[in-house]
Each structure stands twice: as C-alpha cells, then as structure tokens.
N, C-alpha and C positions, 0 to 999 in steps of 0.2 A: 383520541377518539372516545366518545362517551360509551361507557359499558352499560349493558342492559341486564337487569336482574329480575328473575321471576320469583315471586314470593307466594307460596301456597298458604292458605289460611290468613290472607292479608287483612281480613276484617275482624280477626280475633284479637284477643287482649294483648298478647305479646306481639302479634303480627302488626298491629297498629303502630306500636313503638318502633318496630323494625323498619316499616315503610318510611316513617318520618326521618329516621336516622339515615337511610339510604338517600332520600331526596336531599337532605341537608348536606350530604357528601358529594352530591352532583351526579348520582346515578340516574339512568332512566329505569323506571320500575313498572313492571306488569304484575298486578295482583290477581289472584284467582280465589274465589270463595263462593260457597253455595248458601251461605247465610243460615245454615241449619241450626246453629246454636241460639243466636239472638234474634233472628229475623234481620231484615235490612237495617243497617246502621249508617249514620252519617259521620264521616270523618273529615277532619279539617283539611286534608290534602286531596279530597275527592276531585277538585277542579284544577289541581296542579298540572301545569303543562307537560311535566315529565312523568306523569302517572296515568296508567290505564287500568281500569278494573274490569275483569271478565267475570261475569256471574256464571259459574260452572262448578262441576264436581271433580275433585282431585282423584277420584277413582276412575275417571274417564281417560283411559290411556291415549286414545286418539287426540283428545283435546290437549292433554298435557304434552304430547309429542309435538303438536302444532305450535303451542305456545313457547316451547323450549328451543325450537328450531333455530332462532336467531339470538338466543340469550347467551351471555358470557358466564353467568352464575345462576344457580338455583338454590334458594333457601327453602328447604322442605319443612314447612311448619304446620301444614294442615293435619288436623287430628281431631277426633272426637275426644274432648277433654273436659273435665269438670272438677269440682271439689271432692272431698272424701265421700260424700253421699253418692256421687256418680259411680264410684267403684263397685257399689252394691246394686244400685238401681239398674245399671247398664253393663253388668259384668261381661255378658256375651257380646253385646253390640260394640263395646269398646275394643274387644279383641278382634272381632270379625271386620268391623268397618276400618279400623286403623291398619289391619293387615292389607286390606284391599287398597287403601290409600298409598301405603309405602310400596307395595308391589307395582302399582301403576306408575308411581313417581319414578321408581328405579328403572322400569322398562323404558319410560319416555326419556329419562336422562341418559341411559346407555345409548339409545339411538341418537340423541342429540350430540353426545360426546363423539360418537363414531362419525356422524354425517354432517355435523354443524360445528359451532365454535364453543360449545359449552366446555368450560375448563374444569369445573368442580361442582359438587353438591355439598352444601352445608346443611347437615341434618340436625333438627331440634329433638334431642332426647329429653331426659328428665332425671331429676334427683332420685326418683322412685326406682331407678335401676339398682340403687344401694339399699333397697327396702329391707333385705334380710341380713344386713351386716350386724355384727355385734362388736365392731371395733371402729373407732373414730380417731381422727377425721377420715372421711371417705376420699380416697385418692384415685386418680385416673388409673385404671387397670384393675382396681379392686372389684369392679362389677363382674369380672370373670374369675375371681378367686373365692367369692362367697356364694352361698346358695342362691338360686334364682328368686326373683320377687314372688310373693304369694298372691298379690293382686293381679288380675288379668291386665290391668292398665300398666303396671310396672313391668310385667312380663313382656307385654307387647313393645314397650319402649326399649327394653333390652333387645328385642328382635329387630327394631329399627337399626340398632348399632351393628347387628349381625348382617343385615341387608347391606349396610354401608361397606363393611369390610368384604363381604362376598362379591359385591359388584366390582370392587377393586381387584380382588383376587382373580376373578374370571374374565372380566371385561376391561380392566385397567381404568375404571372410572374413579378419579380422585375424589377424596372426601375430607370433610372436617366434621367432627361430632361435637356438639355443644350441649351442655346440661345446665339449664337454668334452675336456680334454687329459689323457691318461694317468692314469685314475682308480686310486687306491690305497686299499685298505680291507679290511675283513673281510666274510665272508659268501659268498665265491665258492668253488665246489668244482669238481671235474673235470666237464666237460660230458659228457652221455651219449654224444654222437656224436663226441667228440674222437678224432682219429687218434692212435695211440700212437707218440710220437716220442721216441727216445732222445737224450739229451744227455750224452755220456760213459756212465756206468753208471746214470743216473737217467732215468726217463720224465718228460717235461715234464708239469707239472700243467695249466696252462691256456694255455701259450705266451704268457703275460703275464710280463714280465721280473721284476717284484718277487716274486710268489709262487714263480716257478720258481727264481730264485736263492736265495731263502730255503730252499726245501725241499731243494735240492741241498746247501747248506751244512749244514743240520740232519741230513741223511742221511749226512754225512761225506765228501762228494765232495772229493777233494784229489789233484791240482790241480783247480781249479774251472773248469768249461767255460762260456764265454760265446760268444754268436753274434757273429761279426764281430770287428773290431779293438778293440771296447770304447770307441771314441771317439764312438759315436752319442750325440746329445744329446736328452734328454727333459725334460719338465716334469711331475714326479710330483705329482699333485694329490689331496688327501684327499677321499674320497667325501662326507664331511659338508660340506666346503667347497663342492663341486660342487652338492650338493643345495640349499644355502643360495643359491647363485647362480641355480640353475634356478628356484626358487620366487620369488626376488626378481624375476627377469626376467618370470616369469608375471604377477606382481601389480603391477609398477611401471608407472605410466601413461606414462612416457617410453620404455618398451620397445615401444610399439605399432609394428609393422611394421619392427622393427630386428633386427639380428643381433649376437651377442656371442661372442667367445672367452671361455671360462671356464677359468682356469688359474692356477696359481702363476706368479709372475714369475721363479722360481729355476730356472736351468739346471743339469742334472746329467748327467754322462756315465755310460754303463753301467759303465765301470771304477770311477768314484767310487761308484756305487751298490753294486757288488760289494764294494768295500773297506769301506764303511760296514756292510753286512750282516755281512761276515766278522768285523770287529772286535767288533760287538755280540754275535755268537754265540760267537766263539772267544776273544775277548780280544786285547790288543795284542801278546802274546808269540808268537803263532802266525803265521808268515809266510804271506802270500797268494801262491799260485802260480796262474797262469791258463793255460788252453788255449783257443785261438781256433778255434772251429768255423766252417764255412762258413755265412754268413747266408742267410736266406730272400730270395727275389727282391724282395719288397715291404717289406723292412726299411729304412724311410726313415732316412736318416742324421741328419737334423735335424728335430725338431719344436719350433720355437721360436715361441710366439705373442706377438703384441702384446696386452697386457692393459689398455692405457690406457682404451679405450672403456668397458669394463665398470666400471672405477673411476670414470670421469668421470660416466657417465649413471646407473649403478645404485648407486654407492658400494659396489661389491663388490670385495673382495680375498680371495684364497685365502691364509690366513695360517698354516695348519698346516705345521710344518717336517717335512722328511724324517725326521729323528730321531724326532719324535713319532709319525709314521705307523708307522715300523718298530717302535717300542716296543709298538704295538698289534698289528701284523701278525705279528711273529715268534712271540710266544706263541700266537697263534691258529693259525698254520700248524703249530706243534709239536703242538697238540691235534688238529688235523685229520689229521696224519700218524699219531698214536696211534690215532685213530678209524678210519683207513683210508679217509677220504674224499678224500685227496690222495695 
C-alpha cells in the first residue's frame, strides 16, 4: 500500500528537492507552505498525480493535525530560514516564528501518532547547532557537549532537536533528526524580506555564499568581494544528495530515534570556491583578485561534519562534486539574472 508523507515547507529550497525524491520513490506527498519567503513559486511537480499542495501556515495546529491524520510520515521542514544576513535582520522573528512552527508541528504529530497512523517525524535541523564548537569534525552528540549556539537561528534549531527528543520521552513519538550542511542547488531566488546588502557594487542575492559569488562574478565584479579572509571551511552539499539522505533517514528502520549529519565529506575553503567559480565563468587566463570585506558576526569559520554515522547506518554518502554542482548552478543563476529574479 502506498505510504503518504506530509512535507512542511514544501515550496522551500531543500523542500523542493525532498518532494521530488519522495515522488521518485513512489510516495504520495502532501505539501504545506505559506509562501512567506519567496511568494508563490512554480515547481516541476505541481501537477504530479501523487502530489497535493496546501497553502497554509505550519503554525496552525488545527491545519497540521488535519493534514497529518492519515499520513504515515511527516518531514518537518518548515522554518523561517535565510543566509547569514537573516540571522541579524530577523534575530527575534527567527526565534519566535520557528518556535511556533515546531510547537504546532509536534502538537499535531503527537495527536496523529496517538489517533492515526503516523509512524515517525523526521525533523530538519541544521549544521548551526554546532556553531559554538572549537573542535572538528562535528559528530552526532557533540551539539549537547559544546556551548549552545550564539545566533538565535542556531539556538532555535537546537531547540528543534530538544522538541524531538521531548516528544519521544513524554508521548512516545518516534523521531529522526537530520542536519543538512551547506545545501547547493537551483530553485532559490531572492527572499521577499531580504535586507538589501551591498557587497562591493553588487547586492547580495540570498547571503548564501555559492549563489552570491556566482552572481557577482557573472555581473562582472572585479576585484571579487568575499566576506572575511576566505579561509572559512564549508562542506557544499548538493540538494539532490541531501534529499536522498533525508528520505533514506525517514524510511530506514535503523534511523529510529537517531540523528544524522547529512553532508559531503569534502572540505572547501571560500577562497577555493571563489577560484573554482571564477575559472568556470571567466576561464583560466583572467586572474582572480579578491577584496576581503568584514564578515558577519555569526560567520562560523569552520563547518566540518563527521559523516561516518550516516554512511554506516544509512549507507548514505553525498557524492555530487562541487564541479558538477557549479555546472548546474552557474547557468541557472545566469538565467535568473536575465529574468531579474536575482
């Protein structure tokens, strides 16, 4: 019998990849989104016979309870989320809105597990739960051993994990926690509420480093502006790989009440990223010159995950190379620039 999955935040960046992966694997999918970040967006699967989109707010406990009543799984992905500038512009709203979302989601899931057939909730957390670590790689469990995150966004994502465990402790609601690292892909546009931040002569697109560097290079910025010294380390992970990991974690019996970092194992500095984008867009004969702008307060210097647990338990590895990601993202950003959406 076909299983049904509710995905909150289904019109979002990672959510879009997750819905595609669920449909590819044969699930019936219900998506819920209030379009607060980008406005209404068109997805390739909007007319898929096994997909239904509900325009609604994940803070609405009644709506979420109704939608979960006949679902087998719930991927709780809805959140107010953005790039590094979001952490400052919306410091309170990130905390308050996301707390309301997770509380309503858990209330609804507890009822659906008790009264319906909901078997588990798969919660989307974040690499930012490791924001305050001084020891790498960040392994599953380290988030409870190091100081809590300083940003309200990171702190709230840690709270999501506490909600997951508390709902199990008190109500027996099974969970899996997944932590995506530095998602890269297509489909993200400038958020409606983004603060306009200049980086040199170019307004940042999403304050996410890959699309921002790509658009600055394509718009002819030279020298190229980067935040900080360029030695920040990230693990750029393809959205399709993350979706594969999330759905595998959702469905895998060994993921019951477990948490997983989902990430490529490959470290890349911001400077290395800039060099790769520059050479792909400009060719090897145009020298790269960098200007180092003052970084944001919560610009974590290293995000280096341990990936062994996901490989061992889920047989999951993020295999898409940065080169392959950029071969997809650069033309997409070029089209978005022409269309005026970035």
